[in-house]
N, C-alpha and C positions, 0 to 999 in steps of 0.2 A: 272524723271517723275515729275510735278508740284504737288504741296499738293492740294486736293481738298479744295473749298471753297462754303459751300451750300450756303451760303446769297449772292456769287455772281453770281455761277452758276444758283441760281435760278433766279435772277434777268435776266439775259441773256436770259434763256430759256421763261419767261413770258414776255420780249421785245418781243421776236422772235414771240411768241403766238399772240400777243395784239392784231393786224388785225383781225386776224381768230376769237376769240374769242368775241370782239368786233361786229362781225356781227351778232352772234346769242343771246349775251347775254341780250338784250332788249328784245326777245321774250320768255327769258326763266322765265322772270320778271314780264311780262303782261300777258304771255298766257300758260308758261312752266310748266317746273319743279318746278320752285321756285315761283310761283304766290301765291301761300297760305300764303308764309313766313311773307311775310310785316304784314298779318291781323293778324296771330298768334303772330309775335312779340307784336302787339298793343294791343291785347287782355291781356299782363299781363305786360307791361309798361307802366306808364301813359304819355300822351303827353306831351310837353314840357321839357322832361328830357334831359339831354347830353347822348349821345349815340357814342360809338366809333364803327364803323365797320371795324373791322379787316381781311387784305386780300379783301378790296373793289374791286379791279379789276379796271373795267372802270367806276363804279361808279353806276350802275344801282340799286343796293341793298340802295346805301346811298340814290339815288333819292327817291325812294319809301318813307323811312325813313322820309326824312324832307318832303314830302308832306302830311305826316300822322302828322306832328308837332314836330318832334324830331329836336333836335338840335346835327349834326351831323360831326362828324371828320373820316373820312378815311385815313387809311393807306396802302400802300403796297411796297412790294418791288421791284417793277420795275416802271422806271420813265416812260417808256413808257403809261402804265396802270394810272399813277398818272395823266398824261396829258389828257388822253380821260375822266377822272373820273372829271376834272375841265370842261371840254368841255359839259359833260353829265349835269350838274350839274348850267351849267351858267343861275345866275337869279334867284336861291335860298340862303340860307346861308350856306350850308356846306361847310368844308373847307378837304383840303388834302395835307398830307404830306409822303414823301418817308422814310420808316424804315422798320425793320426788326421786324415782331410781338413776338419775341423772347425775345428781349429788348426794350419795348414801352418807349418811352421818352416823359411820362407823369408825372405827380405828384402822388402820393398815393390818393386814394379816388379822383378821378378826374370824375368819370364818375355813373350815374346812371343805367346804363347797355353796355353792347357791344352785337353786332353781328358779329359770323365769320361763312361763309358759304362756306364751302368745302377748308378752308385756313389752318386751325390746321394740317390737312394731308400731306401739303407740306411744313413743318417745320422740322428742323434736330431734334429738343427733344421737342415733342407735351405736355410734363411733366413742361416744362420749362415756354411752354405758357399758361396754365393751369395758373400757378402760377403768373405768370404778369396780367393775368387777373384777380386772385382775388386781387391782389395789385392795380389796377388801379379802381375797380368798389368798391362804398361805400359798407360798412357793409348791408346785407339785400337786394342789386341789384342782378340783372338779368344778366346771360349769357345766348345768344339763338344761339346756336353751331349746325350746320349742318355736318354731316359725310358722305359720301358716302357708301351706305349698298352693299351688297355683287351682287346685281343685276348691278351694274356701272361700262359699261363699260371702264370706264378712271383707271380701276386698275390695268390697263395692265403696265401704267408709271410706277409700283412699281416691275413690273416684273422680271426686270434685275438685281435685287439684287440677286436674286436666283443663278447668275453666279458672284458674291462676285463684280460686278459692283456699282460704286458710284451712286445713283441716286436723286431726288430731291424729290419724293412722299413717304411720311414715312406712307404708308397705315394701317388701322386699323378698325377692327370691331365694328358696333356701340354699340354692348354691351361691348366692352373693354372700349372704350370711356365714357361710363356711369358709368363702376365701376372704373375707372382712376379718373374721376371728384369726385366720392363722397368719395373716397378714399383722398382726397386732399379737403375739405373743402366746397364741393357743394351740392348742396340737389336737388333732383328732383322736379320739379314742375308739368310740363306738356309734353308731346312729340308730333310730328306730323311727319307720315311717308307718304313718296313720293313714289309712286308705277308707273312701266313700264305699257305701254299698253299692254292688254294680261290679266292682273290679276283683271279685272272690274268684270268679273264674278265670280270670288273667295268671298268665305264669309269671307272677311279679318278683319272684325269686329268681329268676333266669335273666330279669333285666339289667341294665347297666345302672349304676348309681343315678346318672342323669336322666334316666328314663323313669325310674321309681319316684325320685325326686318332683319329676314333672308331673305324675299321678297323683301326688301326694294330697292329702287333706291337711296334713301337718307333717314336718320333718323335725324331728327331735335329735340333735345331736349332744353326745358328752363329750367334754372338752376338757383337757388338762393344762393348766396354768404354768407357762416354762419361763416364769419369770426367776 
């Protein structure tokens, strides 16, 4: 049996998913589950700063940041996604490279901030990615990281690990990510909860953070680099 190579298998699977993902991602960033992320990011990071979009996919998140005045570099493990990201951002200054976000090809303190939306869970060692983010972000810089919440259907991608099968989705709960980040040099600044339809009649704002996270489709954390 051949040895399982996480990065190679991730590239293969995301190459295969790239067309289907590309058919829905624009709507997610324009009016769906990701529509509030770019404004949330811009609330905490000054325009004009250098930003790395980790796991940029087909580049619609990068496009939103570029349109908001940021200097964007996107990186993704999938060659097909990188091609689509370049097409999506044709006409602006965003740049894209293929690479594994667990081992970033950037010098220390290269960026004012990073954005990583639903990408940290798709790495073999999320803690290593957190450390790499801290390395490339300037002291006092920011990281905007979105983790799928308990109500997100894509968590089925990690289910087969319970049969001891190799999978490329290293799922975690939002509160686990926040604790992991705080224990490794990051401080909480703000958070954004994204919820499915059906929760709009619930008093979300009056609930504790733990309950709001438990109901979330995605939990987006803005963190400050305390190195």
